[in-house]
N, C-alpha and C positions, 0 to 999 in steps of 0.2 A: 504494500500500500504506500502510495506517495502523496505528499501534501504540497500544494502550490499556493502562491499568492499572485492573484491576477487583478488588474485594474478594471474589473467588470462586476456585474451583479452575480450573486451566488448561482452556481450551476452544478448539475450532476451529469456525468458522462459515463459511457460504457465503452470498453474496447471493442473494436470491430468484430473480434472473434468471440465476444461475450464471455471470455474466460476470466478476465480480471476487471474488477470495478475500481475506478480511480476516484478518490475523494479530493475535491477541490475546495480549498479554503480561500475565501476571497477577502481581501483587505480593502474596504471601501472608505475613502476619505469623507468625513462628515463635517469638514471645516466650513464654518459660516463667516469666516473673516472677510469683510468687504474689501473690494479692490481699493488699493491705496495709490492714487496717481502721484507721480513725482514731478511732472512738468508744471509750468505756469506761463502766463502771458505778459509778465512784467516788462518784457522787452518790446512789446507791440505798442505803437502810438495810440491805437484805438482803445487799448486797455487803459492806458494812462489817462486818456481823455474821459473815459467813463468813470474812472475813480475820482478824478478831479471835479467832475461835473456835479453841480448842486441839484441837478434834475434827476440823476440816477442814483439808486441805492443798490449796492452789491448784496446778493443774498445767496443762500446755499444752492449749489448746482443740483444736488440730489433732491428730487421731489419730496422725499420724506422730511427734508428740512424746511419745506414750505407748507405742505399740507399734512394733516393728521393721517397716520396710516390707516386708521379705522374708517376714514372717509374715502378719499380718492387717490391717495399717494400710491397705493398698491396697483392702481390701474395703469400706471405709466411703465413703459418698457425700457426706460433709460437707467434701470437698475442693473442687475447682473446680466441681462440680455445684451445690452449695447454698451455698457460702461466697462470696458476692459481694454487691454493693450492693443487688441486687434481691430476694434471698432472705434469707439470714442475714447481716446487715450486720456483726455482730461478736458474740463470745461469751466466756464465762468459765466455766471448769470447776473444780469443787471436790469433793474426795473424802474421805470418812470411812472409813479403812481398817479401823478397829475394827468398825464396824457394817455395812461394805460399802454405804454410802449415797453416791450420786453426785448432785450438784446442779449443774445447768447454767443459766446466765443467757444469754439470747439476745435480740438486738435484731432483729426481723423487718422485712423490707423491704415494698415496696408492689406487687411483681409476682407475688405468690403468692395472688391473690384468687380466690375462687369467685364469690360474690355481691359486689357492689361494696363495697369497704371492709372486707371480711371475709376472713380467711385460709381457703383451700380446705381442706375436711375431709380430702381425700386427702393434702395436704401435712402436715397435723397427724399423720395416721397414719404417714406415712413418717418424720417427725421422731421420733415415739415409738419406732418400730422401730430407728432409728439410735442413739438414746441408750440405750434398753434394751439393745441389743446391746453398746454400749460398757461399760455397767455389768456385764453378764454376763461379757464377755471380760476385764475388769479383775479379776474374781474368779478366773477359771480360768487366766489367762495365766501366772501364776507356776508353774503345774503343767504348762505347755507344752500346754495343751488349747485347743480351739476347738469351736464348735458352730454351730447354725443355728436360726433362728426356726421353731418348729413351730406356734405358735398366737399370734395377736395379737387381742385384743378391746379395742375403743375405745368409750368412752361420751363423747358430747359433751354438756356441761352448759350451756354458754353460747356464743353466737357470739363468735369471737375476732377483734377488730379487728387490722388489720395496722399496722405501724409503731409498735409499743409493745414495751417490755421485758417478757419473760416469764421465769418460773423453772420448770424441770422437775426434779422430784426423783424419784429411782429407788432402790428398795431391794429386796433379795432377801427373798421371803416364806418359801420353804422349798426344800429340795433333796431329791431322791429318786434317788440313784445318778447316772445320766447326765442326769437331768431337773432343770432349774433354773426356779423359778417367781418372776417378778418383777412389781412393780407400779410404775407411774409416775403422777405428777400434774402438771398444767400450770396454773400460777397467774399472775395479774397480779403482776409484780415491782416495781411502783412504789409500793406501799403501805408504811406503817410496819410494822415487825416486832414480834412479841410477845416480850418478854424472858423468859428462863427456859425457853425451848424450844430444842431442838436439831434436832428433825425438821423437814422442809420444811413439812409441814402445820401444825406448831405455830408455826414462825416466821412463816408467812403465814396465820395463822388468820383474819384479817379480810379477806384478799384474795379476789378472785373466782376460783373454780375453773372453768376453761374446759373442761377435758377430763381424763379419766383412762384408764389402759390397764393391762391385765394381759397378760403374755406368758409363754409356755413356750419355753425353749430346750433343745435336746437335743444332747448330745455324741455324735458317731458312735461305733459300737462299736469300730472299729479304732483310733480315736484314744484312746478310754477305756482300752483294754487296754494302752496305752503310757504311761499317766499316771505321774507321778513319785512319787506317794504310795502306791503299791501295797505 
């Protein structure tokens, strides 16, 4: 009888000739230690501009630091699914509460490619949905509301290389009762910023626009009827 340690779930196997049974002992890691990023954006002009701005406040990049886990924080995929060395290596979140503008800086990894060296378009769409959703929920969270993506339209302007810093800016375009319309833009975050501008498009006016998106979020009727500002 032999004993093995394998990086897989417990299994039981039989030799082809059925003469000997092999016992397999599996050692499974149960580590719940969260990913600890090591990079930062301190060298980027856009980061310095956001930190120095009186309009923006830096806040936790992890949704669990913004929303209560028992509410909607667990609904985001920017936790263990995307927040790792291969996908989103590290990020920084900045919010303008007056204008409801969310700006996120992200360093993307190398394992999210479609074509060689380029970020997969599906990943970009998922990233837009994730960050648009956070901007929407930031706006309605104080009213104890939540909603769902009803529509997401993405326009790809330029191929996005992986392993570069990017900036995604999100703002609310308009609201109609239970409907919230938002817009997002994804820029190269490594360029110099334009002074005198507070919007993401103004700050990065000379940067490459890789993609932009428009989304509609809808609050369910039963949730809307219980809102705190009735």
